[in-house]
C-alpha positions in Angstrom: -14.5 -11.9 -11.1 -15.3 -8.5 -9.9 -16.5 -9.4 -6.5 -13.5 -10.9 -5.7 -11.3 -7.8 -6.5 -13.7 -5.9 -4.4 -13.5 -8.3 -1.8 -9.9 -8.1 -1.8 -9.3 -4.4 -2.1 -11.7 -3.8 0.9 -9.6 -6.3 3.1 -6.8 -4.7 2.0 -7.9 -1.2 3.0 -8.9 -2.6 6.2 -5.9 -4.3 7.1 -3.8 -1.1 6.1 -6.0 1.3 8.0 -5.7 -0.8 11.2 -2.1 -1.1 10.8 -1.4 2.1 9.9 -3.2 3.5 13.3 -0.9 1.0 15.2 1.5 2.9 17.8 5.2 1.6 16.5 6.4 2.4 13.3 6.9 -1.5 11.5 3.2 -2.0 11.5 2.3 1.4 10.3 5.0 0.8 7.6 3.5 -2.4 6.5 -0.1 -0.5 6.7 1.1 1.9 4.6 2.1 -0.8 1.8 -0.8 -2.8 2.2 -3.0 0.7 1.7 -0.6 1.1 -1.8 -2.0 -2.5 -3.0 -5.1 -1.9 -2.3 -5.0 1.3 -4.5 -3.1 -0.6 -7.0 -5.5 -3.0 -7.1 -8.3 -0.3 -7.3 -6.5 1.2 -10.2 -5.9 -2.2 -12.1 -9.5 -2.9 -11.7 -10.8 0.5 -13.1 -9.5 -0.5 -16.3 -12.1 -3.1 -16.9 -11.5 -7.0 -16.2 -11.4 -8.9 -19.2 -10.2 -12.4 -19.1 -9.6 -13.3 -22.8 -8.2 -9.8 -23.8 -5.3 -9.2 -25.6 -3.1 -6.2 -25.9 -3.7 -3.9 -28.6 -2.5 -5.3 -32.2 -4.7 -4.5 -34.9 -7.7 -2.2 -33.0 -10.4 -4.4 -33.4 -11.9 -6.8 -30.6 -11.6 -7.2 -27.2 -8.4 -5.7 -25.6 -7.1 -5.0 -22.2 -6.9 -1.3 -21.6 -3.0 -0.5 -21.1 -3.0 2.8 -19.5 -4.3 1.2 -16.2 -1.6 -0.9 -16.4 0.8 1.4 -17.1 0.1 3.3 -13.6 -0.4 0.1 -11.7 3.4 -0.5 -12.9 4.3 2.8 -12.3 2.8 3.0 -8.6 4.5 -0.1 -7.8 8.0 1.5 -8.2 7.1 4.5 -6.7 5.6 2.4 -4.0 8.9 0.1 -3.6 11.2 3.5 -3.4 8.9 5.1 -1.1 8.6 2.3 1.3 12.7 1.9 1.4 12.9 5.3 2.2 10.3 5.0 5.1 12.2 1.8 6.5 15.5 3.9 6.3 13.4 6.8 8.1 12.3 4.7 10.7 15.7 2.9 11.5 17.2 6.6 11.9 14.5 7.5 14.5 14.4 4.5 16.3 18.3 4.6 16.7 18.1 8.2 17.9 15.2 8.2 20.0 15.9 4.9 21.4 12.5 3.2 20.5 10.2 2.5 17.8 7.1 4.8 18.3 5.7 6.9 16.3 5.0 9.9 18.6 8.9 8.8 20.3 7.4 8.1 23.4 8.0 5.3 25.0 5.3 3.2 27.0 7.3 4.3 30.3 7.1 8.2 29.4 3.0 7.5 29.1 2.6 6.0 32.1 4.5 8.7 34.1 2.0 11.6 32.4 -0.7 9.9 34.0 
């Protein structure tokens, strides 16, 4: 189970970094979202992966640590809000600049500068 979490976290991180380094705004937003998913998965796995762990009832026996679960839940809510903000910001930048490149330059501007 731990190896599956580690591989999934690594794949999400690699895909997120690749998309974050792209030149257009939508892949950057998707890349940042994938990176936040990777961080959430990492935080969740830091609590210890127990298959039969129950909520803390009487304090005896194996139980799931509630702190990483609370951190991940908070990170999901904050990540959703930030993704919505960045999408609106990217839409506004596209309407003002006229393209969706991260640096604001179009492909034609790059060819003219050479």
